[in-house]
C-alpha positions as CSV (number, residue, x, y, z in Angstrom):
1,M,-19.4,1.0,37.6
2,N,-15.7,1.8,37.5
3,A,-13.5,2.5,34.5
4,H,-11.4,-0.5,35.1
5,V,-15.0,-2.7,34.9
6,E,-16.1,-0.5,31.5
7,N,-12.8,-1.2,30.0
8,T,-13.0,-5.1,30.7
9,H,-14.0,-7.6,28.5
10,F,-15.1,-11.1,29.2
11,N,-14.8,-14.4,27.2
12,I,-17.8,-16.8,27.5
13,H,-16.9,-18.2,30.7
14,G,-16.8,-15.1,32.1
15,T,-12.9,-14.6,32.3
16,A,-11.7,-11.2,32.1
17,L,-9.5,-10.4,28.8
18,L,-6.5,-8.2,29.0
19,D,-6.6,-5.3,26.6
20,H,-3.7,-3.6,25.2
21,P,-4.0,0.4,25.8
22,A,-5.4,2.3,22.4
23,D,-1.5,3.5,21.7
24,A,0.1,2.8,18.5
25,D,2.4,0.6,19.4
26,S,-0.7,-2.0,20.3
27,L,-2.3,-0.8,16.7
28,K,0.5,-1.4,15.0
29,A,0.5,-4.9,17.1
30,A,-3.0,-5.4,15.9
31,L,-2.3,-4.8,12.6
32,R,0.7,-7.3,12.0
33,T,-1.9,-10.1,12.4
34,L,-3.6,-8.6,9.4
35,G,-2.0,-10.3,6.0
36,G,-2.3,-7.5,3.5
37,G,-1.8,-7.7,-0.4
38,V,1.6,-5.9,-1.2
39,S,1.5,-3.1,-3.8
40,I,4.3,-1.0,-5.0
41,I,2.7,2.5,-5.7
42,T,4.5,4.4,-8.7
43,A,4.2,8.0,-9.5
44,G,6.3,11.1,-11.3
45,E,7.8,11.1,-14.7
46,G,11.7,10.5,-15.8
47,E,14.0,11.6,-12.4
48,A,11.3,12.8,-11.2
49,R,10.0,9.4,-10.1
50,T,9.7,7.6,-6.8
51,G,7.0,5.2,-5.0
52,A,6.2,3.2,-2.1
53,T,5.1,-0.3,-1.0
54,V,2.2,-0.3,0.9
55,T,-0.5,-2.9,2.1
56,S,-2.8,-0.3,1.9
57,A,-4.3,0.0,-1.6
58,T,-7.8,-1.5,-2.2
59,A,-10.7,-1.0,-4.3
60,L,-13.2,2.0,-3.4
61,S,-15.6,1.1,-6.2
62,V,-16.1,-1.3,-9.1
63,E,-18.5,1.1,-10.8
64,P,-17.4,3.6,-11.0
65,A,-14.0,1.9,-10.8
66,R,-12.2,3.8,-8.0
67,M,-9.1,2.7,-6.3
68,L,-7.9,4.0,-2.6
69,V,-4.7,3.9,-1.1
70,S,-3.3,5.7,1.9
71,L,0.1,7.5,1.6
72,N,2.3,8.9,4.6
73,R,2.6,12.6,4.0
74,S,6.5,12.9,5.4
75,S,6.8,10.5,2.3
76,S,8.6,11.1,-0.8
77,T,5.4,9.6,-2.6
78,W,2.7,12.0,-1.9
79,P,4.4,15.2,-3.2
80,V,5.1,13.4,-6.7
81,V,1.3,12.0,-6.8
82,E,0.4,15.6,-5.8
83,R,2.7,17.1,-8.6
84,F,1.8,14.5,-11.4
85,G,-1.8,14.1,-10.6
86,H,-1.3,9.9,-11.3
87,F,-0.1,7.0,-9.6
88,A,0.4,3.3,-10.6
89,I,-0.9,0.4,-7.9
90,N,1.4,-2.5,-9.2
91,I,0.4,-5.3,-7.2
92,A,3.3,-7.4,-6.3
93,G,4.0,-10.8,-7.3
94,A,5.9,-13.6,-5.3
95,A,8.8,-12.5,-7.3
96,H,9.3,-8.8,-6.5
97,E,10.0,-9.2,-2.9
98,T,13.3,-7.6,-3.3
99,L,11.5,-4.9,-5.3
100,A,8.7,-4.3,-2.8
101,N,12.2,-3.8,-0.1
102,Q,13.6,-1.5,-2.2
103,F,10.2,0.3,-2.4
104,A,9.8,0.4,1.1
105,G,13.2,2.0,1.8
106,R,15.4,-0.7,2.5
107,G,18.8,-0.3,1.4
108,G,18.4,3.0,1.4
109,L,17.3,3.7,-2.4
110,R,15.2,6.5,-3.0
111,G,13.4,8.6,-5.8
112,P,14.4,6.9,-9.7
113,D,17.0,4.4,-7.9
114,R,14.2,2.1,-6.7
115,Y,13.4,1.0,-10.1
116,R,16.4,-0.8,-10.9
117,G,16.4,-4.8,-11.6
118,A,13.0,-4.6,-13.4
119,E,11.5,-3.7,-16.7
120,W,8.7,-0.5,-16.8
121,V,6.4,1.0,-19.0
122,T,4.7,4.2,-19.3
123,A,0.8,4.1,-18.5
124,V,-1.6,6.1,-20.2
125,S,-1.6,8.6,-17.5
126,G,2.2,8.9,-17.3
127,A,2.6,6.8,-14.0
128,P,5.3,3.7,-14.7
129,L,3.9,0.6,-14.6
130,L,5.9,-2.8,-13.5
131,V,5.8,-5.1,-16.9
132,D,5.7,-8.1,-14.4
133,A,3.4,-7.3,-11.9
134,A,0.5,-9.6,-10.8
135,A,-1.7,-6.7,-12.4
136,A,-1.5,-3.0,-12.3
137,I,-4.0,-0.4,-11.9
138,D,-3.3,2.9,-13.4
139,C,-5.0,6.0,-11.9
140,T,-5.4,9.6,-12.1
141,V,-6.0,11.3,-8.7
142,E,-9.5,12.2,-8.3
143,E,-9.2,13.3,-5.0
144,A,-6.9,14.0,-1.8
145,I,-8.1,14.0,1.7
146,E,-5.6,14.9,4.4
147,R,-6.1,13.2,7.9
148,H,-3.4,13.0,10.8
149,S,0.0,12.0,9.7
150,H,-1.3,10.5,5.9
151,V,-3.0,11.1,3.2
152,I,-6.1,8.8,1.3
153,V,-5.7,9.1,-2.4
154,I,-8.6,8.4,-4.3
155,G,-7.8,6.9,-7.8
156,K,-9.9,7.1,-11.1
157,V,-9.0,4.1,-13.0
158,L,-8.0,4.7,-16.0
159,A,-6.6,1.4,-17.5
160,I,-5.9,-2.3,-16.0
161,H,-3.4,-4.7,-16.8
162,I,-4.0,-8.0,-15.6
163,G,-0.4,-10.3,-15.4
164,S,-0.5,-13.8,-13.5
165,G,0.6,-15.4,-10.8
166,H,-0.7,-14.6,-7.2
167,S,0.4,-11.4,-5.2
168,L,2.6,-11.2,-2.7
169,L,1.8,-10.8,0.8
170,Y,2.5,-9.2,4.0
171,Q,2.4,-10.4,7.2
172,D,4.0,-10.6,10.8
173,G,6.8,-8.7,9.4
174,R,7.4,-10.8,6.5
175,Y,6.4,-11.4,3.0
176,H,4.7,-14.5,2.0
177,A,4.0,-15.9,-1.3
178,V,0.8,-17.8,-1.9
179,P,1.1,-21.3,-3.1
180,R,-0.8,-22.4,-6.2
C-alpha cells in the first residue's frame, strides 16, 4: 500500500477526506476550533510581578488538589514562577477581556504594568490574586517538566477563592462571554 493511501481517511460514504500536514500551522488551526477557558497566570512580588494569559490551565487531580499549566519557556512568566515557586490561576470573567489582553502582551505592557486597571491581593503563597476573578487558585510549584518549547508546571493548591459569574472563553481568535 503506498503512503498516500495509508494516510488518507475516508468518511462513511467512502469519500476521501483531505488531511493537513502535521505541522505547527495546521495544529494551531485545529486548536483554534477548541474553545478554552481564559486564565491569567500571575507570579512574583512587587516590581518582580509578571504573568500571562493562557487557555492551558486545568486540574490535574482534585484529590490531592493539583493544577497544571503549560508556560512557554521563552516567556517572561516562567522564570518568575521558577524563581518564586508560586503562581495563581485567576479564572477570567466576562469583564476581564481588557485585562486578558494586557497579560497576553497586547499593547506592549510588561511585568508589573500588566496589573493596571484591576484590584489585586496577595495570596497565601505570595502570588497576586485578582479580587473579582470568577475564581482564583493559589498554588506552589510541585514539579516542572520541560518539554520542547514549554514547561508543564504542576501546582499544589494552597487556597481557592470562588467569585461570581462565568468564565471568559477563547475560541477562533476571539473572546466569548458565556450568557447566563
